[in-house]
Steps between C-alpha positions, in 0.01 A plus 500: 500500500738747666374774273140435601572478873693824470219669310208382708326823589834674552372795298256574782759505776512832678213646300143557616239311303390714209130565447524407135243230434455621140866422424546137395849478351758361741809281497350302790141420584236236560186343361322425827278217382585250228325163489462172317236239576406200290172470315423159649152611606409681177680831550845600617711815524814614325705819510643670193765769549603778261837671544547841336828688463444878524871579482739592221712184515421128471407362842501164676281381786572254778186353658451316830182315596426519873236244600235588757479346845700739720827309465848645453536556125861623485604173335283584199759760400730208416260392224449805282344485156678722250299678230632717221625691325196727478541765230451869590125556486448127454318229692544135585202288600522207742182291475416284802809631679468283813478180297712579194779708653517344848373147437227504765192284447305727730567775747449855614758759596683818405730566205797729566683658207841663451587699187846554353651617173573222254820667382623579852356253756647695790271794423135496601221564251133587557224260400120507510325170575132412472331171581170354387367232733232322297274201507598207277321185396144631533249679278564870461793698632537724800758594758689807615774733384770564759771767476854425601571726797838676522711464814433865591129428557581290807363562846797652683484561877767770463262705283220558750538879469355485147251218565698242305539259791147363446340317207127563473265253326143610429177356360527174695188284522389171651140389444287278278623680187870560562793380708838663565854362514781706653865447410829612653861485388810572707696725264779563750864421444572123512615509866182652646183340637196715577172489689222669303185639660169503310229732633153463347246786505132500410329748268460749787871490578452302820759234588360157413790259545877474512763231454878469507689273260869405518686488169841341453745666256337546156197301621158524332160418649143527374206481742197344335163654593691743719205694637316184604821368658504815713135472595366771267248501217328755280608775260706817515790363702856630481833379635805689626817292496823594676813350654457427871859383561801347328820311573809452289831317491646779291689805620286745303142366469240653272149378592246550218177328397231491232129422546223429248143381478291288263120534503333198336146462373363182656269401213767505229833507682593817311770690696589870524843617616516757782822696473652645819485875552690723738313678777687824430458753220771572247624859548423638154281785380147418386394588146180661629517799738 
């Protein structure tokens, strides 16, 4: 427990958020949406997780399930699930992770992971996680693939100079064909609460709606039919998410957040994951002149 509290996003302290969305390996990170729902009405949902070790040494993972609802989730760090060892270049699969690993009959939330070397637990080790949220108990199979996001992809208010203080979600839709859920996770240190601001824009870039949401330490929320809840409908919407304010009981707070979207086809219930993007451009040379 002490190792995890000490590690929680410490690697980001004092550093601007890196515009490195293509990099996935990290010793700390999050799967923003994992779910399990029973098939009592003919179809349910489960989440399978794959852990991959890209390093040169056997690695272990400690996992924490943080249920949705906006509550303080710091206590979840007292109930870690240990996985490993994972061989160099090897994988471990966790089918139905919410039910099998955490004993939940149903639920939605985030899954935080911490990687360490199996032979030297005090040393961190990078991992790559991927989740498949899929339908169970019904004919056919569909769902979504979700990447585990590294801690350095967080929205960081200290990184506004490079546009990494905002998470942008695009392709949002609310009409007879599709609906959109928006999710948020407070990825700050365990002493810090935040207020997140969501600004919605239509296809022409005009402001359409806004909302502020308070998140306790490590809290997760998902807004169902988010556009309709904000009085908007149609296609081509986008969201810009940022931290409006924060408060902390710690001496050295580090307010961070993650945002995501899920666009769902109404006829089938088939979801698509919308990964957050930074509003800034990574300062690298283009391959074309």
